[in-house]
C-alpha positions in Angstrom: -0.3 0.2 0.1 1.6 3.2 -1.0 1.8 6.2 1.8 1.3 9.3 -0.4 3.1 12.4 1.3 3.2 15.7 -0.1 6.1 15.4 -2.0 4.9 12.3 -4.0 2.4 15.0 -5.5 5.1 17.5 -5.8 7.2 15.0 -7.9 3.9 13.5 -10.2 3.7 17.4 -11.1 6.7 17.7 -12.4 6.1 14.4 -14.6 6.5 15.8 -18.0 6.7 14.5 -21.4 6.1 16.4 -24.7 4.9 12.7 -26.2 2.4 12.3 -23.7 1.6 11.2 -20.1 -1.0 8.4 -19.4 -3.3 8.8 -16.1 -5.1 6.1 -15.4 -7.6 5.9 -12.2 -9.8 3.2 -10.6 -11.4 2.8 -7.9 -12.5 -1.1 -6.8 -16.1 -1.3 -5.2 -16.9 -4.2 -3.4 -17.7 -7.5 -5.3 -19.2 -10.5 -4.4 -19.5 -14.1 -5.9 -21.8 -12.6 -9.3 -20.0 -13.5 -12.9 -21.2 -9.9 -14.1 -17.9 -7.4 -14.4 -18.5 -4.4 -12.2 -18.6 -1.2 -13.9 -14.9 -0.2 -13.2 -13.6 -3.4 -14.6 -15.8 -2.7 -17.9 -15.5 1.4 -17.7 -11.8 1.4 -17.5 -10.8 -0.9 -20.2 -13.3 0.5 -22.7 -11.2 3.9 -22.4 -8.1 2.5 -22.8 -9.2 0.9 -26.0 -10.7 3.7 -27.3 -7.5 5.8 -26.6 -5.6 3.0 -28.1 -7.6 3.5 -31.5 -7.4 6.9 -31.5 -3.6 7.4 -30.5 -0.5 7.8 -32.1 2.0 4.5 -32.9 4.2 5.9 -29.9 1.4 5.6 -27.2 0.1 2.4 -28.7 3.3 0.3 -28.5 3.2 2.2 -24.8 0.3 0.6 -23.9 1.4 -2.7 -24.6 4.6 -2.8 -22.8 2.2 -1.5 -19.8 -0.2 -4.3 -19.9 1.4 -6.0 -17.0 0.7 -3.2 -14.7 -2.7 -2.0 -16.2 -3.3 -5.8 -15.1 -2.5 -5.3 -11.7 -4.3 -2.2 -11.3 -7.6 -3.9 -12.3 -6.9 -6.7 -10.4 -9.6 -7.0 -7.9 -7.2 -9.2 -5.5 -4.7 -6.2 -5.2 -4.7 -4.1 -2.2 -6.1 -0.5 -2.1 -9.5 0.5 -3.0 -8.2 3.5 -5.1 -5.6 2.7 -7.9 -3.5 5.4 -10.4 -1.1 4.9 -12.7 0.7 7.6 -14.6 3.5 6.7 -17.0 5.2 8.9 -19.7 5.5 7.5 -23.2 8.8 8.7 -24.3 10.5 8.7 -20.8 10.0 5.5 -19.3 8.6 6.6 -16.3 6.0 4.3 -14.3 4.1 5.5 -11.2 1.5 2.8 -9.6 -0.1 4.4 -6.3 -2.6 2.4 -4.1 -4.4 4.0 -1.5 -8.0 2.6 0.5 -9.8 6.1 -0.4 -12.1 6.7 -3.4 -10.5 8.3 -6.5 -12.3 7.9 -9.8 -12.8 5.7 -13.1 -10.8 7.6 -15.8 -8.2 7.8 -18.4 -6.3 11.2 -19.2 -3.7 11.8 -22.1 -1.7 14.9 -21.9 1.7 16.5 -21.4 1.5 16.1 -17.5 -0.2 13.8 -15.1 -3.8 14.2 -14.7 -3.8 15.3 -10.6 -7.4 16.4 -9.8 -8.4 13.0 -8.4 -5.5 12.6 -5.9 -5.7 16.2 -4.8 -9.8 15.9 -3.8 -8.9 12.3 -2.1 -5.9 14.1 -0.3 -8.0 17.1 0.3 -10.9 15.2 2.1 -8.7 12.6 3.9 -5.7 14.3 4.2 -2.7 13.4 6.8 -3.5 13.1 10.1 -2.0 11.7 13.5 -4.0 9.8 16.0 -2.1 9.2 19.5 -4.6 6.3 21.7 -3.4 6.9 25.5 -4.1 4.2 27.9 -3.0 2.8 31.3 -1.1 0.2 29.0 0.8 3.2 27.1 1.0 5.1 23.9 0.1 3.9 20.4 0.8 6.3 17.5 -0.9 6.2 14.1 -0.6 7.7 10.6 -3.9 8.1 9.0 -4.0 9.4 5.3 -6.3 8.7 2.4 -8.4 6.3 4.3 -5.2 3.8 5.6 -4.3 3.8 9.1 -1.0 2.3 10.2 1.0 2.3 13.7 4.3 4.3 13.1 4.9 4.5 17.1 4.3 2.9 20.7 5.6 3.1 24.1 4.4 0.5 26.6 4.0 1.4 30.3 5.4 -0.9 32.4 5.2 0.1 36.0 6.3 -3.4 37.7 4.5 -5.2 40.2 2.7 -2.9 42.8 3.6 -3.8 46.6 0.4 -5.3 48.1 -1.5 -3.2 50.6 -1.3 -4.2 54.5 -4.7 -5.3 55.4 -4.2 -3.3 58.8 -4.1 -0.2 56.8 -7.2 -1.0 54.7 -8.4 1.4 52.3 -6.4 4.4 53.2 -3.2 2.8 52.1 -4.4 1.3 48.9 -5.9 5.2 48.0 -2.4 6.4 48.7 -0.8 3.4 46.5 -3.0 4.2 43.5 -2.7 7.6 43.6 1.2 6.7 43.2 0.8 4.5 40.6 -1.6 7.2 38.6 1.1 10.0 39.3 3.9 7.7 37.8 1.5 6.7 34.8 0.6 10.5 34.1 4.6 11.6 34.5 4.9 8.4 32.0 2.4 10.4 29.5 3.7 13.5 29.6 7.3 12.5 29.1 5.9 10.4 25.7 4.3 13.4 24.6 7.1 15.9 25.1 9.3 13.2 22.9 6.1 12.7 20.1 8.6 12.9 17.7 10.7 9.6 18.7 7.1 7.8 18.2 7.0 8.3 14.5 5.2 11.5 14.2 5.0 13.0 10.7 5.9 16.5 9.5 2.9 16.6 7.1 -0.1 15.6 9.7 -2.7 18.6 9.4 -4.6 17.3 12.8 -3.1 15.6 15.5 -5.8 13.9 17.8 -5.2 12.4 20.7 -7.8 10.3 22.5 -8.7 8.1 25.6 -9.2 8.7 29.4 -9.8 12.7 30.1 -7.1 12.8 32.6 -4.7 10.5 30.6 -5.3 12.8 27.5 -4.2 15.9 29.4 -1.2 14.4 30.7 -0.1 13.4 27.0 -0.9 17.1 25.7 0.7 18.9 29.1 3.9 19.3 27.0 3.8 18.5 23.3 6.0 20.1 21.3 5.5 23.2 19.2 3.7 21.9 15.7 3.3 24.8 13.6 1.6 23.4 11.1 -0.7 21.2 12.9 -3.9 21.3 14.9 -3.9 19.6 18.1 -7.7 17.8 19.1 -8.4 16.0 22.0 -11.4 13.2 22.1 -12.3 10.7 25.0 -12.6 7.1 24.0 -12.0 4.4 25.8 -8.8 2.4 23.8 -8.5 -1.1 24.4 -4.7 -2.4 24.6 -5.2 -4.7 21.8 -7.3 -2.9 19.8 -7.0 -3.3 16.1 -5.3 0.1 14.4 -8.2 0.7 11.8 -10.5 0.7 14.3 -8.8 3.1 16.3 -9.2 5.4 13.7 -12.6 4.2 13.0 -13.1 5.4 16.7 -12.3 9.0 16.0 -13.5 9.6 12.3 -16.5 11.5 12.8 -13.7 14.1 15.1 -11.6 14.4 12.4 -14.1 14.7 9.9 -15.3 17.5 11.4 -11.9 19.0 12.1 -11.3 19.1 8.6 -14.4 20.6 7.5 -13.5 23.2 10.1 -10.0 23.6 8.6 -11.6 24.0 5.2 -13.9 26.7 5.9 -11.1 28.5 7.9 -8.6 28.8 4.8 -11.3 29.7 2.6 -12.3 32.2 4.2 -8.9 33.7 5.4 -7.8 33.5 1.7 -10.7 35.1 0.6 -10.8 38.0 3.4 -6.9 38.6 3.0 -7.2 38.8 -0.5 -9.9 41.2 -0.2 -8.2 43.4 2.2 -4.8 43.8 0.1 -2.9 41.0 1.5 -1.2 38.1 0.4 -3.6 36.0 -0.9 -5.7 36.2 -4.0 -9.7 35.5 -4.9 -10.7 34.4 -8.2 -9.3 33.0 -11.3 -7.4 35.5 -12.8 -5.4 36.4 -10.2 -5.0 33.1 -8.6 -3.6 32.0 -12.2 -1.3 34.7 -12.5 0.1 33.8 -8.8 0.3 30.2 -9.8 2.4 31.1 -12.9 5.1 32.9 -10.8 5.0 29.9 -8.1 3.7 32.3 -5.4 0.9 29.5 -3.8 1.1 28.4 -0.7 -2.1 26.7 -0.2 -4.6 26.7 -3.3 -8.4 26.9 -2.3 -10.7 25.3 -4.7 -14.5 24.4 -4.6 -14.4 20.9 -5.5 -17.8 20.8 -7.0 -17.4 23.7 -9.2 -14.3 23.1 -10.9 -16.2 22.9 -14.3 -18.0 26.4 -13.6 -14.0 27.4 -12.8 -13.2 25.2 -15.6 -11.9 22.3 -15.6 -8.5 22.8 -17.7 -8.1 26.0 -15.6 -8.2 23.6 -12.2 -5.9 21.0 -13.5 -3.4 23.9 -14.6 -3.8 25.6 -11.0 -3.6 22.1 -8.9 -0.1 21.2 -11.5 1.3 24.7 -10.7 0.5 24.7 -7.0 2.3 21.2 -6.6 5.5 21.8 -8.5 5.8 25.1 -6.5 6.0 23.1 -3.2 2.6 24.5 -2.3 -0.6 22.2 -0.8 -4.0 22.1 -2.7 -7.0 21.6 -0.7 -10.5 21.1 -2.7 -13.6 22.2 -0.4 -17.4 21.7 -0.1 -20.2 22.6 2.0 -19.6 25.9 4.0 -15.8 26.3 3.0 -17.4 26.2 -0.6 -20.3 28.9 -0.2 -17.0 31.2 1.4 -15.8 31.0 -2.4 -18.9 31.4 -4.2 -18.4 35.2 -4.8 -14.6 34.6 -6.1 -15.3 32.0 -8.8 -14.8 29.4 -6.5 -11.0 29.7 -6.5 -8.8 31.7 -3.7 -5.1 31.0 -2.7 -2.7 32.3 0.2 0.3 32.9 -0.9 3.9 32.8 0.0 5.0 36.7 1.6 
């Protein structure tokens, strides 16, 4: 399974070939015992066949050479709900990606890779860190594009507590319990301050810490400064042996709401900063000029209005933003409404 980082999107944006770049996207749906092929099993091969019939000889030859990779892309037994293949005609480059998020079913051929579906998926399931804290220790999960992977852990091993004296009864046990609680909280605080050693990723847009209220507070008490990451907390009981996908499912709602709130904040900030004459743009014209100059730090696009903005323009903005090292966020709902007065497009710029 691919772990796609922002750098991978930037690299794809630089994939350019005057003879052409083939981009193929597939989303594998649920399948049962029926012998009837699923729509994606018919649609994508049909699109490839149509492309081959009207393509120049160089592309037809390339498609023949790519047959093993294309079979892998369409293989129902291959891991990954969303798959994408990018291949240059002359350069010989092949990039194959598999993620757990839905992408689309389409085939594109142009001088550059078609990045819109990946940008949309990355926006809706952007990289996040999840930290589950409990009396057993800490588990750190990287969660992006529908894929959850444990990247670090710190086990809490307090040893065997001494037995309380029968003569001292409950008071002795209470003091002993308090000592162990303080010891556990110190362990969690130290774990929080050493988050980088537990596998934290620099591209996390959100960090969500979950567990018992007091334990969560102990972990976040001395977290290092995370300038590009919003720290969130939620309170769920996380069993020691809970599978990683179940940990991600516990906090899925909180992360979805946090992403939506972030999208609204970014869209409003870009729009209002542009109107105030700051380092931002609002509208296709100014944003396109900023993209051509490599000045975009964060591109905001109304994901439901890309055809209104112009599919070609939206794709060009995405490509140029990624190529310059910027970030792209496709928004919907309230965030999209915030962009309604500026043609569904805005951007935050480098100073």
